[in-house]
ROBATI-487219 format. One record per residue (C-alpha): residue number from 0; x, y, z. Coordinates in pm, whole numbers, always signed. Example, Ala and Ser with C-alpha at 12.3 -4.5 7.8 and 13.67 -1.06 7.14 Angstrom:
# residues 2
+-----+--------+--------+--------+
|   i |      X |      Y |      Z |
+-----+--------+--------+--------+
|   0 |  +1230 |   -450 |   +780 |
|   1 |  +1367 |   -106 |   +714 |
+-----+--------+--------+--------+
//
This chain:
# residues 390
+-----+--------+--------+--------+
|   i |      X |      Y |      Z |
+-----+--------+--------+--------+
|   0 |  -1751 |  -2789 |  -1672 |
|   1 |  -1494 |  -2558 |  -1513 |
|   2 |  -1305 |  -2738 |  -1237 |
|   3 |  -1087 |  -2453 |  -1113 |
|   4 |  -1197 |  -2125 |   -957 |
|   5 |  -1061 |  -1812 |  -1123 |
|   6 |  -1344 |  -1586 |  -1005 |
|   7 |  -1282 |  -1564 |   -631 |
|   8 |  -1079 |  -1263 |   -520 |
|   9 |   -785 |  -1372 |   -307 |
|  10 |   -670 |  -1111 |    -54 |
|  11 |   -304 |  -1038 |   -129 |
|  12 |   -254 |   -726 |    +78 |
|  13 |     -9 |   -757 |   +368 |
|  14 |   +152 |  -1071 |   +226 |
|  15 |   +473 |   -904 |   +113 |
|  16 |   +344 |   -891 |   -245 |
|  17 |   +548 |   -663 |   -473 |
|  18 |   +231 |   -601 |   -672 |
|  19 |     -8 |   -527 |   -384 |
|  20 |   +220 |   -407 |   -104 |
|  21 |   +488 |   -224 |   -304 |
|  22 |   +573 |   +143 |   -297 |
|  23 |   +289 |   +236 |   -537 |
|  24 |    +19 |    +74 |   -323 |
|  25 |    -33 |   +336 |    -56 |
|  26 |   -368 |   +506 |     +7 |
|  27 |   -412 |   +241 |   +279 |
|  28 |   -379 |    -23 |     +6 |
|  29 |   -701 |    +86 |   -161 |
|  30 |   -547 |   +104 |   -504 |
|  31 |   -597 |   -166 |   -765 |
|  32 |   -259 |   -273 |   -906 |
|  33 |   -260 |   -391 |  -1266 |
|  34 |   +107 |   -348 |  -1339 |
|  35 |   +342 |   -624 |  -1212 |
|  36 |   +328 |   -934 |  -1432 |
|  37 |   +200 |  -1191 |  -1187 |
|  38 |   -154 |  -1326 |  -1162 |
|  39 |   -419 |  -1282 |   -893 |
|  40 |   -521 |  -1649 |   -912 |
|  41 |   -433 |  -1936 |   -683 |
|  42 |   -180 |  -2167 |   -843 |
|  43 |   -285 |  -2526 |   -916 |
|  44 |   -368 |  -2703 |   -588 |
|  45 |   -127 |  -2985 |   -665 |
|  46 |   +160 |  -2736 |   -642 |
|  47 |    +43 |  -2614 |   -303 |
|  48 |    +16 |  -2971 |   -176 |
|  49 |   +365 |  -3056 |   -304 |
|  50 |   +516 |  -2752 |   -133 |
|  51 |   +336 |  -2824 |   +193 |
|  52 |   +450 |  -3185 |   +188 |
|  53 |   +810 |  -3078 |   +135 |
|  54 |   +781 |  -2812 |   +407 |
|  55 |   +660 |  -3074 |   +655 |
|  56 |   +990 |  -3256 |   +623 |
|  57 |  +1149 |  -2979 |   +830 |
|  58 |  +1499 |  -2984 |   +683 |
|  59 |  +1573 |  -2738 |   +405 |
|  60 |  +1935 |  -2800 |   +318 |
|  61 |  +2106 |  -2755 |    -17 |
|  62 |  +1904 |  -2915 |   -293 |
|  63 |  +1988 |  -3079 |   -625 |
|  64 |  +1786 |  -3112 |   -941 |
|  65 |  +1727 |  -3487 |   -955 |
|  66 |  +1641 |  -3701 |  -1253 |
|  67 |  +1268 |  -3632 |  -1218 |
|  68 |  +1330 |  -3256 |  -1240 |
|  69 |  +1479 |  -3290 |  -1588 |
|  70 |  +1225 |  -3549 |  -1699 |
|  71 |   +925 |  -3325 |  -1632 |
|  72 |  +1080 |  -3039 |  -1830 |
|  73 |  +1163 |  -3266 |  -2123 |
|  74 |   +810 |  -3407 |  -2120 |
|  75 |   +648 |  -3064 |  -2095 |
|  76 |   +839 |  -2920 |  -2389 |
|  77 |   +755 |  -3222 |  -2601 |
|  78 |   +386 |  -3228 |  -2512 |
|  79 |   +305 |  -2855 |  -2512 |
|  80 |   +540 |  -2736 |  -2786 |
|  81 |   +642 |  -3042 |  -2986 |
|  82 |  +1004 |  -2964 |  -2902 |
|  83 |  +1222 |  -3265 |  -2832 |
|  84 |  +1505 |  -3172 |  -2599 |
|  85 |  +1763 |  -3367 |  -2403 |
|  86 |  +1803 |  -3337 |  -2029 |
|  87 |  +2168 |  -3236 |  -2065 |
|  88 |  +2059 |  -2920 |  -2246 |
|  89 |  +1876 |  -2790 |  -1938 |
|  90 |  +2056 |  -2533 |  -1726 |
|  91 |  +1908 |  -2335 |  -1439 |
|  92 |  +1874 |  -1981 |  -1312 |
|  93 |  +1676 |  -1816 |  -1032 |
|  94 |  +1504 |  -1603 |  -1296 |
|  95 |  +1507 |  -1505 |  -1661 |
|  96 |  +1643 |  -1154 |  -1600 |
|  97 |  +1929 |  -1303 |  -1398 |
|  98 |  +1994 |  -1544 |  -1684 |
|  99 |  +1993 |  -1268 |  -1947 |
| 100 |  +2254 |  -1076 |  -1750 |
| 101 |  +2467 |  -1387 |  -1701 |
| 102 |  +2434 |  -1486 |  -2067 |
| 103 |  +2559 |  -1148 |  -2185 |
| 104 |  +2838 |  -1165 |  -1927 |
| 105 |  +2933 |  -1503 |  -2074 |
| 106 |  +2923 |  -1432 |  -2445 |
| 107 |  +3007 |  -1062 |  -2487 |
| 108 |  +3291 |   -819 |  -2435 |
| 109 |  +3240 |   -447 |  -2366 |
| 110 |  +3142 |   -272 |  -2686 |
| 111 |  +2982 |   -575 |  -2851 |
| 112 |  +2657 |   -495 |  -3031 |
| 113 |  +2327 |   -631 |  -2899 |
| 114 |  +1995 |   -587 |  -3082 |
| 115 |  +1656 |   -557 |  -2912 |
| 116 |  +1308 |   -481 |  -3049 |
| 117 |  +1133 |   -203 |  -2857 |
| 118 |   +887 |   -141 |  -2716 |
| 119 |  +1009 |   -437 |  -2513 |
| 120 |  +1038 |   -570 |  -2158 |
| 121 |  +1253 |   -302 |  -1997 |
| 122 |  +1515 |   -524 |  -1825 |
| 123 |  +1644 |   -591 |  -2179 |
| 124 |  +1786 |   -238 |  -2171 |
| 125 |  +1952 |   -276 |  -1831 |
| 126 |  +2120 |   -611 |  -1899 |
| 127 |  +2281 |   -464 |  -2210 |
| 128 |  +2400 |   -157 |  -2018 |
| 129 |  +2519 |   -366 |  -1722 |
| 130 |  +2751 |   -557 |  -1952 |
| 131 |  +2877 |   -241 |  -2127 |
| 132 |  +2752 |   -354 |  -2467 |
| 133 |  +2638 |   -125 |  -2746 |
| 134 |  +2260 |   -123 |  -2774 |
| 135 |  +2108 |   -136 |  -3121 |
| 136 |  +1732 |    -91 |  -3155 |
| 137 |  +1515 |   -254 |  -3419 |
| 138 |  +1180 |    -92 |  -3330 |
| 139 |   +866 |   -289 |  -3403 |
| 140 |   +626 |   -132 |  -3650 |
| 141 |   +263 |    -72 |  -3553 |
| 142 |    +52 |   -147 |  -3858 |
| 143 |   -328 |   -120 |  -3834 |
| 144 |   -335 |   -209 |  -3466 |
| 145 |    -86 |   -497 |  -3486 |
| 146 |   +291 |   -502 |  -3451 |
| 147 |   +532 |   -650 |  -3702 |
| 148 |   +908 |   -682 |  -3740 |
| 149 |  +1097 |   -433 |  -3958 |
| 150 |  +1314 |   -691 |  -4132 |
| 151 |  +1492 |   -443 |  -4356 |
| 152 |  +1611 |   -239 |  -4059 |
| 153 |  +1700 |   -557 |  -3869 |
| 154 |  +1925 |   -675 |  -4151 |
| 155 |  +2106 |   -341 |  -4150 |
| 156 |  +2165 |   -378 |  -3777 |
| 157 |  +2294 |   -733 |  -3822 |
| 158 |  +2523 |   -620 |  -4106 |
| 159 |  +2690 |   -374 |  -3871 |
| 160 |  +2839 |   -660 |  -3671 |
| 161 |  +2574 |   -760 |  -3418 |
| 162 |  +2695 |  -1018 |  -3168 |
| 163 |  +2367 |  -1105 |  -2990 |
| 164 |  +1997 |  -1067 |  -3063 |
| 165 |  +1773 |  -1052 |  -2753 |
| 166 |  +1441 |  -1183 |  -2880 |
| 167 |  +1111 |  -1167 |  -2690 |
| 168 |   +874 |  -1444 |  -2802 |
| 169 |   +584 |  -1412 |  -2732 |
| 170 |   +641 |  -1041 |  -2711 |
| 171 |   +603 |   -843 |  -2391 |
| 172 |   +435 |   -592 |  -2389 |
| 173 |   +270 |   -591 |  -2734 |
| 174 |   +128 |   -944 |  -2713 |
| 175 |   +248 |  -1078 |  -3048 |
| 176 |   +279 |  -1452 |  -3100 |
| 177 |   +517 |  -1464 |  -3394 |
| 178 |   +414 |  -1679 |  -3689 |
| 179 |   +632 |  -1957 |  -3821 |
| 180 |   +686 |  -1756 |  -4140 |
| 181 |   +812 |  -1456 |  -3943 |
| 182 |  +1043 |  -1675 |  -3736 |
| 183 |  +1187 |  -1856 |  -4037 |
| 184 |  +1268 |  -1523 |  -4202 |
| 185 |  +1422 |  -1400 |  -3879 |
| 186 |  +1621 |  -1719 |  -3837 |
| 187 |  +1762 |  -1692 |  -4188 |
| 188 |  +1904 |  -1349 |  -4103 |
| 189 |  +2055 |  -1476 |  -3778 |
| 190 |  +2227 |  -1759 |  -3965 |
| 191 |  +2347 |  -1538 |  -4250 |
| 192 |  +2509 |  -1288 |  -4015 |
| 193 |  +2615 |  -1538 |  -3746 |
| 194 |  +2415 |  -1373 |  -3469 |
| 195 |  +2371 |  -1555 |  -3139 |
| 196 |  +2003 |  -1557 |  -3037 |
| 197 |  +1888 |  -1540 |  -2676 |
| 198 |  +1514 |  -1609 |  -2690 |
| 199 |  +1308 |  -1506 |  -2388 |
| 200 |  +1012 |  -1744 |  -2422 |
| 201 |   +878 |  -1715 |  -2067 |
| 202 |   +522 |  -1645 |  -2194 |
| 203 |   +524 |  -1934 |  -2441 |
| 204 |   +258 |  -2135 |  -2254 |
| 205 |    +19 |  -1837 |  -2246 |
| 206 |   -113 |  -1843 |  -2601 |
| 207 |   -472 |  -1763 |  -2692 |
| 208 |   -679 |  -2054 |  -2830 |
| 209 |   -631 |  -2119 |  -3199 |
| 210 |   -272 |  -1988 |  -3210 |
| 211 |    +61 |  -2170 |  -3177 |
| 212 |   +391 |  -2076 |  -3022 |
| 213 |   +690 |  -2191 |  -3223 |
| 214 |  +1011 |  -2246 |  -3026 |
| 215 |  +1284 |  -2053 |  -3206 |
| 216 |  +1552 |  -2317 |  -3150 |
| 217 |  +1324 |  -2583 |  -3298 |
| 218 |  +1310 |  -2426 |  -3645 |
| 219 |  +1628 |  -2597 |  -3765 |
| 220 |  +1937 |  -2776 |  -3637 |
| 221 |  +2154 |  -2487 |  -3753 |
| 222 |  +1949 |  -2236 |  -3554 |
| 223 |  +1948 |  -2462 |  -3250 |
| 224 |  +2327 |  -2445 |  -3239 |
| 225 |  +2321 |  -2068 |  -3202 |
| 226 |  +2005 |  -2020 |  -2996 |
| 227 |  +1954 |  -2017 |  -2621 |
| 228 |  +1594 |  -2053 |  -2501 |
| 229 |  +1492 |  -1906 |  -2166 |
| 230 |  +1176 |  -2048 |  -2013 |
| 231 |  +1012 |  -2098 |  -1674 |
| 232 |   +690 |  -2208 |  -1504 |
| 233 |   +669 |  -1873 |  -1325 |
| 234 |   +432 |  -1688 |  -1562 |
| 235 |   +243 |  -2002 |  -1661 |
| 236 |   +155 |  -2115 |  -1309 |
| 237 |   +200 |  -1794 |  -1107 |
| 238 |   +520 |  -1912 |   -937 |
| 239 |   +749 |  -1611 |   -982 |
| 240 |   +828 |  -1598 |   -610 |
| 241 |   +973 |  -1951 |   -616 |
| 242 |  +1244 |  -1843 |   -862 |
| 243 |  +1309 |  -2136 |  -1093 |
| 244 |  +1394 |  -2086 |  -1460 |
| 245 |  +1519 |  -2316 |  -1734 |
| 246 |  +1791 |  -2205 |  -1974 |
| 247 |  +1797 |  -2456 |  -2257 |
| 248 |  +2121 |  -2471 |  -2455 |
| 249 |  +2181 |  -2753 |  -2703 |
| 250 |  +2525 |  -2629 |  -2809 |
| 251 |  +2769 |  -2798 |  -2566 |
| 252 |  +3032 |  -2523 |  -2581 |
| 253 |  +2781 |  -2247 |  -2515 |
| 254 |  +2628 |  -2455 |  -2235 |
| 255 |  +2964 |  -2517 |  -2068 |
| 256 |  +3050 |  -2149 |  -2073 |
| 257 |  +2713 |  -2044 |  -1927 |
| 258 |  +2732 |  -2300 |  -1647 |
| 259 |  +3083 |  -2181 |  -1559 |
| 260 |  +2959 |  -1822 |  -1529 |
| 261 |  +2673 |  -1929 |  -1303 |
| 262 |  +2903 |  -2129 |  -1075 |
| 263 |  +3155 |  -1848 |  -1056 |
| 264 |  +2875 |  -1607 |   -966 |
| 265 |  +2741 |  -1827 |   -688 |
| 266 |  +2418 |  -1894 |   -875 |
| 267 |  +2454 |  -2264 |   -947 |
| 268 |  +2181 |  -2395 |   -715 |
| 269 |  +1803 |  -2360 |   -700 |
| 270 |  +1620 |  -2356 |   -368 |
| 271 |  +1436 |  -2665 |   -251 |
| 272 |  +1087 |  -2519 |   -297 |
| 273 |  +1165 |  -2398 |   -649 |
| 274 |  +1252 |  -2753 |   -749 |
| 275 |   +942 |  -2907 |   -591 |
| 276 |   +713 |  -2637 |   -732 |
| 277 |   +845 |  -2681 |  -1085 |
| 278 |   +808 |  -3058 |  -1077 |
| 279 |   +449 |  -3036 |   -950 |
| 280 |   +359 |  -2768 |  -1204 |
| 281 |   +484 |  -2960 |  -1506 |
| 282 |   +351 |  -3291 |  -1377 |
| 283 |     -1 |  -3193 |  -1267 |
| 284 |    -67 |  -2840 |  -1391 |
| 285 |   -181 |  -2892 |  -1748 |
| 286 |   -561 |  -2918 |  -1682 |
| 287 |   -543 |  -2599 |  -1474 |
| 288 |   -351 |  -2422 |  -1751 |
| 289 |   -603 |  -2525 |  -2015 |
| 290 |   -883 |  -2367 |  -1812 |
| 291 |   -672 |  -2061 |  -1735 |
| 292 |   -618 |  -1990 |  -2106 |
| 293 |   -993 |  -1991 |  -2168 |
| 294 |  -1046 |  -1754 |  -1875 |
| 295 |   -769 |  -1518 |  -1986 |
| 296 |   -907 |  -1498 |  -2340 |
| 297 |  -1250 |  -1417 |  -2196 |
| 298 |  -1091 |  -1146 |  -1982 |
| 299 |   -922 |  -1001 |  -2289 |
| 300 |  -1251 |  -1005 |  -2480 |
| 301 |  -1419 |   -833 |  -2184 |
| 302 |  -1146 |   -569 |  -2183 |
| 303 |  -1179 |   -516 |  -2556 |
| 304 |  -1557 |   -470 |  -2539 |
| 305 |  -1527 |   -236 |  -2240 |
| 306 |  -1281 |    -10 |  -2418 |
| 307 |  -1489 |     -1 |  -2735 |
| 308 |  -1806 |    +88 |  -2545 |
| 309 |  -1691 |   +290 |  -2242 |
| 310 |  -1354 |   +444 |  -2331 |
| 311 |  -1340 |   +480 |  -2710 |
| 312 |  -1063 |   +739 |  -2669 |
| 313 |   -831 |   +445 |  -2599 |
| 314 |   -710 |   +191 |  -2853 |
| 315 |   -638 |   -167 |  -2749 |
| 316 |   -354 |   -330 |  -2942 |
| 317 |   -447 |   -669 |  -3086 |
| 318 |   -301 |   -936 |  -2856 |
| 319 |   -241 |  -1302 |  -2932 |
| 320 |    -99 |  -1420 |  -2603 |
| 321 |    +35 |  -1331 |  -2255 |
| 322 |   -195 |  -1165 |  -2002 |
| 323 |    -70 |   -814 |  -2068 |
| 324 |   -273 |   -557 |  -2262 |
| 325 |    -95 |   -278 |  -2450 |
| 326 |   -324 |    +23 |  -2463 |
| 327 |   -282 |   +342 |  -2668 |
| 328 |   -361 |   +653 |  -2460 |
| 329 |   -226 |   +906 |  -2710 |
| 330 |   -568 |  +1055 |  -2787 |
| 331 |   -570 |  +1197 |  -2433 |
| 332 |   -277 |  +1427 |  -2519 |
| 333 |   -104 |  +1360 |  -2187 |
| 334 |   +246 |  +1229 |  -2139 |
| 335 |   +300 |   +885 |  -1989 |
| 336 |   +411 |  +1006 |  -1650 |
| 337 |   +106 |  +1233 |  -1618 |
| 338 |   -131 |   +949 |  -1709 |
| 339 |    +38 |   +713 |  -1466 |
| 340 |    +34 |   +964 |  -1180 |
| 341 |   -323 |  +1079 |  -1237 |
| 342 |   -451 |   +724 |  -1259 |
| 343 |   -273 |   +640 |   -936 |
| 344 |   -374 |   +951 |   -743 |
| 345 |   -718 |  +1025 |   -888 |
| 346 |   -847 |   +682 |   -989 |
| 347 |   -655 |   +461 |   -743 |
| 348 |   -545 |   +245 |  -1036 |
| 349 |   -188 |   +141 |  -1111 |
| 350 |    -80 |    +66 |  -1467 |
| 351 |   +269 |    +61 |  -1615 |
| 352 |   +369 |   +350 |  -1839 |
| 353 |   +474 |   +267 |  -2190 |
| 354 |   +785 |   +485 |  -2197 |
| 355 |   +955 |   +231 |  -1968 |
| 356 |   +953 |    -10 |  -2263 |
| 357 |  +1158 |   +221 |  -2485 |
| 358 |  +1113 |   +351 |  -2837 |
| 359 |   +751 |   +332 |  -2951 |
| 360 |   +617 |   +298 |  -2598 |
| 361 |   +545 |   +664 |  -2541 |
| 362 |   +173 |   +727 |  -2506 |
| 363 |    +89 |   +368 |  -2411 |
| 364 |    +13 |   +193 |  -2083 |
| 365 |    +47 |   -178 |  -2002 |
| 366 |   -240 |   -342 |  -1812 |
| 367 |   -230 |   -687 |  -1650 |
| 368 |   -567 |   -859 |  -1693 |
| 369 |   -479 |  -1185 |  -1514 |
| 370 |   -725 |  -1139 |  -1231 |
| 371 |  -1082 |  -1232 |  -1138 |
| 372 |  -1323 |  -1065 |  -1378 |
| 373 |  -1495 |   -870 |  -1103 |
| 374 |  -1157 |   -715 |  -1015 |
| 375 |  -1084 |   -643 |  -1380 |
| 376 |  -1424 |   -477 |  -1409 |
| 377 |  -1360 |   -265 |  -1100 |
| 378 |  -1026 |   -146 |  -1237 |
| 379 |  -1173 |    -65 |  -1576 |
| 380 |  -1459 |   +128 |  -1420 |
| 381 |  -1206 |   +340 |  -1234 |
| 382 |  -1024 |   +397 |  -1562 |
| 383 |  -1343 |   +496 |  -1742 |
| 384 |  -1449 |   +735 |  -1464 |
| 385 |  -1111 |   +907 |  -1474 |
| 386 |  -1114 |   +943 |  -1853 |
| 387 |  -1471 |  +1068 |  -1871 |
| 388 |  -1415 |  +1333 |  -1603 |
| 389 |  -1112 |  +1486 |  -1773 |
+-----+--------+--------+--------+
//
């Protein structure tokens, strides 16, 4: 029996929500936003209670991450991913994008080569540019509706003197959960060419039933020494606004250098509510997460059936995790910007255009399906009406 309610629509307008109150959501807020990657579900009630209890104290001074903070992260990684880590490996950041920028600032010099795999989460491009590194692209290959890594091209990029590989696992936006075989092959290349891996694994808890996320640093001791894993409870438990992320670095030299950069940048502390929210999430949130994953998979199946029956002009990429659908609009023969603008202005629906995600994203749109099914249905009906009146 389902204990948690994922069906009730929670009013988010006029709450300062980037997703619902941002610049795109005009038209007197009548548009349905399915772009920003946060969920339209209440977080686990234990988190709310923990935050309220802390708020009642009334003093919100500088906070530290106490022993229990590290213990819950260690326990979570062991239980959910079979990854045994030590508390000393855990570093912090307000967010993963902040951490990516700081990590490149720490380990690169201007002109160093950094490889990414587009279409990919677009801040990957900006953090490389911000640090004046040379961007090398290893585009994913779309093969019969599913993406795969072009290993031959990747090896050529590594041979050219790559310093860092920014790896998205699970992959945003295409929804791949990489197999152990793929990761082992990838890891062998990273070791052969001495490439430092920064693995963005923020969606690692959001895996569809029957599949497994493999932590990249857990593949071997050798890989662990040259891998940095970025994780957070923000996607898992809908806590992005609290801003607490974990940067897990087993290599002591790499860890020391990252922590120095964070201190020198004034980013060495988390806020008091971030700490309390994370501890509550990893302590009490697992039953909620288990039910969420079932609901998200049902939403994805609903989306898949809808597209097949109501909008066959579109092609839904096969997803294995996350709550982000990658949809091929190329049969409409419209460019991304035109699709985005027409959906917004004619259908009152906000998606995210694929060209933002780089090479291979043109002609696609990203849709966030982490919402009550009635809201998902309403958004899809708007999409279908727009397509069928073209």
